[in-house]
C-alpha positions in Angstrom: 124.8 74.5 93.2 121.6 76.4 92.3 121.6 78.8 89.4 119.9 82.2 89.7 117.2 82.8 87.2 117.1 86.3 85.6 118.8 87.6 88.7 122.2 89.1 89.4 124.3 89.8 92.5 122.6 93.1 93.1 119.4 91.2 94.0 121.2 88.8 96.4 119.7 88.3 99.8 123.1 88.0 101.5 125.1 90.9 100.1 128.4 89.9 101.8 129.7 87.4 104.3 132.6 88.4 106.4 134.7 85.9 108.3 137.3 87.3 110.7 139.4 86.0 113.5 138.0 87.1 116.9 139.5 90.3 118.1 140.2 88.9 121.6 142.8 86.5 120.1 146.3 87.5 121.0 147.7 87.3 117.5 149.8 89.8 115.4 147.8 89.6 112.2 144.1 89.0 112.2 142.3 87.1 109.5 139.6 88.9 107.4 137.8 87.4 104.4 134.8 88.9 102.4 132.6 86.5 100.5 130.5 88.5 98.0 127.4 87.1 96.4 127.8 85.1 93.2 126.6 86.5 89.9 125.0 83.2 89.0 124.6 80.9 92.0 122.3 81.1 95.0 124.4 78.5 96.8 128.2 78.6 97.0 131.0 77.2 99.0 134.4 78.5 99.9 137.4 76.7 101.6 140.0 78.4 103.7 143.0 77.2 105.8 143.7 79.0 109.0 146.7 78.6 111.4 146.0 77.0 114.8 146.1 80.4 116.5 142.9 81.5 114.7 140.6 79.0 116.5 137.9 81.6 117.4 136.1 83.5 114.6 133.4 86.0 113.9 130.8 85.2 111.2 129.1 88.4 109.9 126.5 88.1 107.2 125.3 91.3 105.7 121.7 91.2 104.5 120.1 93.2 101.7 118.2 96.3 102.8 115.1 95.3 100.8 114.6 92.4 103.3 113.1 94.9 105.8 109.9 94.6 103.8 109.8 90.8 103.7 109.6 87.9 106.0 112.9 86.0 106.3 114.8 83.7 108.6 118.6 83.4 108.9 120.3 80.2 110.0 124.0 80.0 110.9 125.4 76.7 111.9 128.9 75.5 112.8 129.2 71.8 112.4 125.8 70.5 113.7 125.4 73.4 116.2 123.1 76.3 115.4 124.6 79.6 116.3 122.7 82.6 117.8 123.6 86.2 117.1 125.6 88.0 119.7 123.3 90.7 121.1 125.9 93.5 121.1 129.5 93.9 122.0 132.2 96.5 122.1 132.5 97.9 118.6 129.5 96.1 117.3 125.9 97.2 117.7 123.0 94.7 117.4 121.9 95.5 113.8 119.4 92.9 112.4 120.8 93.5 108.9 124.4 92.8 110.1 124.2 90.2 112.8 127.3 88.9 114.5 128.0 85.2 115.3 130.9 83.7 117.1 132.2 80.1 117.0 135.3 78.1 118.0 137.0 76.0 115.4 138.5 72.6 116.1 141.6 71.2 114.4 140.7 69.9 111.0 137.9 70.9 108.6 135.0 72.8 110.2 131.8 73.4 108.2 130.1 76.8 108.7 126.8 77.4 106.9 124.9 80.6 106.5 121.4 80.1 105.0 118.7 82.6 104.4 115.2 81.9 103.4 112.9 84.8 102.4 109.3 85.2 101.3 108.8 86.8 97.9 107.7 90.4 98.0 103.9 90.9 98.4 102.2 90.7 95.1 105.2 89.1 93.3 104.5 86.1 91.1 105.9 82.7 92.2 109.3 81.7 90.9 109.5 79.6 87.7 110.0 76.5 89.9 106.7 77.2 91.6 108.2 78.3 95.0 107.1 81.4 96.8 110.3 81.7 98.8 113.9 82.5 97.9 116.9 80.6 99.4 120.6 81.5 99.5 123.3 79.5 101.2 127.0 80.0 101.7 129.1 77.1 103.1 132.6 77.9 104.4 134.9 75.0 105.0 137.5 76.3 107.5 140.5 74.0 107.9 142.1 74.8 111.2 145.7 73.6 111.1 147.0 71.5 114.0 149.4 73.2 116.5 
């Protein structure tokens, strides 16, 4: 885990990560989980266990508004596969600050990583470690129960 230096959650690049079961699944109670930014860590991990009926999920990172003035790149992977944002769908517009990703889970533990790297604001001094970029990463270990 990486510790934030002189920062708090209000300066997080990823302001929230939402994991939900896909709305097309024929289930009575859909799953919804919010993962807010950590007050002290730039990298965090969360584990969740889902029933076998929740095999298709949405991953929705919410990015800080101040990123519009900075260069950044968002990477979302499920296992070893890089995911691409869904352009737009019913009930979800294509908002670059709230992209939508979909992935299917397999029985057992699935690793989903959301990683954002952003250039420092123009004119800002380098970080104490000498880097000129910020990095945040959230790893979700989703254990899909076997049927």
